[in-house]
N, C-alpha and C positions, 0 to 999 in steps of 0.2 A: 504494500499500499505506499502511495506517494505520500510524503512528510508535508503536510499542507502548511507547516508552520515555517518551513524554509522561505526565505525571500529570494524569489527566482527572478533574474532578470532576462529579457530577451533584447539582443542587439539585431537589428534589422540593417543588412548592408544596401548599398546602392547597386545599380544594374539596369536602369532604363526599363525596358519592356519586361525583362525578365522578373521584374519585381512582383509581377502576379503571383510568383511561385511562393512568395511569403504567405500568401492566403492559404494556400494548401497545407504550409508548415503549421500554422497556427491552427487550422482546422483539426490536425493530427494531434497536436499538443491539448487543445481543449477537449477533444474526445477521449483523451487518456486522463483527464482531470488535472492535466498541467496548466495552471493559470499564472501568468505572469504578474509579479508584484511591481515591477519596474519595466517600462518600455523605452528604449531608445532608438531612433531611426536615423539613417542618413540617405538623402535623395529619395527614390521610390520607396525605401525602407521607411521614411519619415511619413509617406502617404498612407501605406498599409498600417503601420503602427499607430499613427493617429487616428485613423477611422477605428481602429480596433478599440482603443481606449476610450473614444467618445461613442461607442456603441453603435457605430454606423458602418460596420464591416459588411452587413449584408447588402446596404445601399452601393458599396463600392463593387461587391461583386456583381450585382445585376447590372451595373454600368459597364465593366469590364466584359461580361459575357455577351452584351449586346453590341460591342464594337465589332466593326466590320474594317477592312482596310481602307475602304473610302471614308468611313466615319472618322477614323483615326486622323487622316490628313485634314479633314474638315476642321477638326478642332484646333490645327496648327495655324493660328492667325499670323501671317507673314509680316514681319516688320522691317522695313528697309532703311529706316531713319534713327534706329536706336542702336543700343549696345547688344542686341541679340537678334537672331534670325526670327525668332517666335515672340510675339508680344506676351502671350500667356493668358490673356483675359478671358478666353473662351474656356480655358480649363478652370480659371478662378471661378467662373460662373458655376460650372459643375461642383466644385468643391463647396463653394459656399451655399449651394441648394442642399447638399448632403449633410453639411457639418454645421452650417449656420453662423452664429456669433460666438460659438463656444472658446471659451479661455481656458489656457493650459492649467492655470492654478486651480480651476473648478473640476477638472477631470478626476474620477474616482481612483485612478492608478497615476503615480508619478511618470510624467512622459516628457522627453526631451528631444527636440530635432536639432540635428547638427549642421551648422552652415560655416561659410568661408568668408571672412572679411576682406572685400577688395583693398587693395594698396598695402595694408599691413601683413596679410595673410594669417590674420589671428584665427583660432578655431573659437567659433561662438556657439554656445550651448543656450538653445532657445526653450527655457522651462517657465516662461511667464507669458502673458499676453495672447494675441488672437491666434488661434490654432491654425486657421488657413493661411494666415501670412506666415507663420513659422515654417509650415510644410512647404509653401511655395519658394521660400528663401532656400530651403534645404535641397530642392530639386532643380534649382536654377542652373542648368549645365552651362559654363562658360563659353560665350558665343553662340549658343542655341537659343536659350531662353533669356529674356531681359532679366539683369538683376534686381532684387528686392530692396527697397529701403525700409529700415526699420530702426527707430530711435536713432536717426542721424547717421547710421552706417548702411553701406551698401553692401549687400550679401549675395553670395551665389553658392553653388552646390558644395555641401560639406564633405563630399568624397575626397576632395584635394587634401583635406587634412585628417580626417578619420572616417575612411571608408566603412568600417564595421565597428560601431562604437561600444564595444566592449568596456574601454575605460569609463565611458559615461554612465553604464549600468553599475559598475563597482562604485563609483562616486556617489550614486543615488541609493545606495544602501543594499544593493544585490548580493546575496550571499553565494549564489550559484548562477553562473551565466551561460545562457545558450545563445550562440552565435549564428546568423545565417549569412553564409557567402555565396553570392549568386555567381561569382567569376572564377570558381575554383578549376574549372575544367575547360575553361575558355581560352587562356593564354598558356604558351610556353614557359619554360624557367629561364628565358633570356639566352637561349642557345644562339651561338654565332652561326650563321648560314653561309657556308662557303659557296654553295651552289644554290641559286635562287630558283631556278627552274625545277631542280630535283626536290627542293625543299617544300614545294607546294603542298597544301593539305587541303582536305575536304571538309574543314571546320565549318564554313559557311556562317559564322556568327556575325559577320560584319558585311562584307560586299554581297550584294545580290538580294538581300531581304527587305531593302528599304524602297524598291522601286515602286513607282505609280504610274508608269508609262501605260497607257491604255486606260486608264482609270479616271474618273472624275469624281470627286468629293461628293458624297450625298448632302442632300440639303440639310441645314442645321435648323433649329427652332429660329422663329423670326428674330428673336433678340440677338441671335449670333450671326445672321445672315450677312454676306459681304455687302458693301455699298453697291447701290444700283449704278453708279457712275464708273464702275471697275472698268479698266481698259479692255478693248477686245479687238483682236487683229481680224483682218478680213477672211482668215482662213477658218475664223470661229473659236481660235485658240485665245483665251483671256490672259492678260499679263500674269495674274495670279497663278493660272494654269501653268504657264510656261516656268514661272519661278519655281514652282513645286517640282517640276521635272529635273530642273537644274539643281535645286537643293537637295531632293530625295533620291535621285538618280533616275536612270531609264534602262530598259534592256531591249536587245535586238535579238529576234529569234530565240528568246529564252537565255541569253546570254548577257552579262552586264557590260556595258560598253566601257564604263570606267566608274571608279569609286565616285560617290556623290559628295558634295561639299559636307553634308551632315554626316556621313559614313566616315569620312576622314576626320572630322572634329572629335565625334564622339568615341570612334575606336582609339584615337590616340589619347583622349581623356581617360578612357578604361584602361589602357595600357599603363598610365601613370597611377590610376586608381588601384590596380593590381599590385604594382611594385610597393606602393605605400602601404596598402593593407597587409602585405606580408611582413613588412618592417614592424608595424605597429603590433600585429598579433603575436610576432617572436618576443616582443618586450612584455605583453600582457595578453597571453592566450585566454581564450574562454575554457570554461570547464568541459562543454562539448560544442563541436562545431558541425552543423548540418549544412551539407554542400550538394543541393539539387543537381541533377544532371542536365545541363542546359545548353550543351553545345549544339548548334544548328538553329538556335533561336536569335533572330536578329535584333537589333538595338530598338527598332520601331515596330516590333511584331506585337503591338499590344492587342490586335485582333485575335491572337492565339491564347486567350485567357483560360479556356477550358483545359488545353494541353499543358499550360504553364502551372496551373492550379493542382492538376493531377500529379505532375512531376513533384512539385513542392510537397504534396501530401505523402506521396511515396517515400521522399527524402526523410519527412519527419517520422514515418511509421518505422524507418529502418533504425532510428536511434532511439526509440521509446523504451526498449529495454535498458539500455545502457543508462538514459537519464533516470528512469525509476529506480535502479539499483545505486545509483549516485546519491540520489536524493534520500534514499533509505539509510545511507551511511553518514549524511550530512547532519549534524546536530542542530536540532531546533533551536531558534534564538528568537528573542522578542523583536519585532519588527522596529528598526532604529528610526530616530528622527531624521527625516529627509531634509537636507540643505538645498533650497532652491538656488539655480545657478543662472542668472540673467545672461 
């Protein structure tokens, strides 16, 4: 029987669309009676973790499972005049409708979203204030999403400083930390490739999964529709449509012509993310690591929610026995006072 008096922390890591696997992991843990006493999340991990502690995970699951490839790109409101390719207001509407004006300090379980301050590079723990704003700051991938301004600081994705926030869980009083790493099987170990042609792999995690060629975004709700005066070329291609193809890539006869802008930016970001995660985890490893098998899942494959949730669930199931045995051996302690970190 699980020792319910143990303070369990769950650290949800970043990983773009692969983050839907966090949902499956959570489902496996909750089914086994393992309920986190502390939750910390970075990037997409902050989205899933925040929705869980706000008791809105079912809303997030419904949203994710109803996504199609066209709808995904419809939610990406392109921004040509700011500091990110995507403005993020359409996704803000989705989060706001699901979570409302919930404040982090009012949540029933201590929660922290990790972000990075532009300029200083400081790791910022968002443990107070508006939950939606904190989540948005945590997933604002540099160059892709516009940074978020909070309390006079410009913030973007926390994966640049703490990709899998084990340290945050421990600081908030977790006695036993479960971490979820979405990138464990997606990158090599930094091997030097002397022969590029021979070293090609079928990983498929980056190039080839973000193409929108031949597809038009599905209509969005009235409040989210593009302006009526959007530019349209004589051949029927709108300026937004053309930009989508340039940013998210295109294919010819089923083969990628070249990596898209977003693929180059996000793959580069995730390589850095992976290296930082290894360094941080070596210094402060979790008590157990859950690593869903996600090779072949593209960075923008948000429409593959059912598959990702199932993979996360399977990964969670694989470690349940280990977690239960660990918790049986962990002495119960009184829940400590949690010090909030702004």
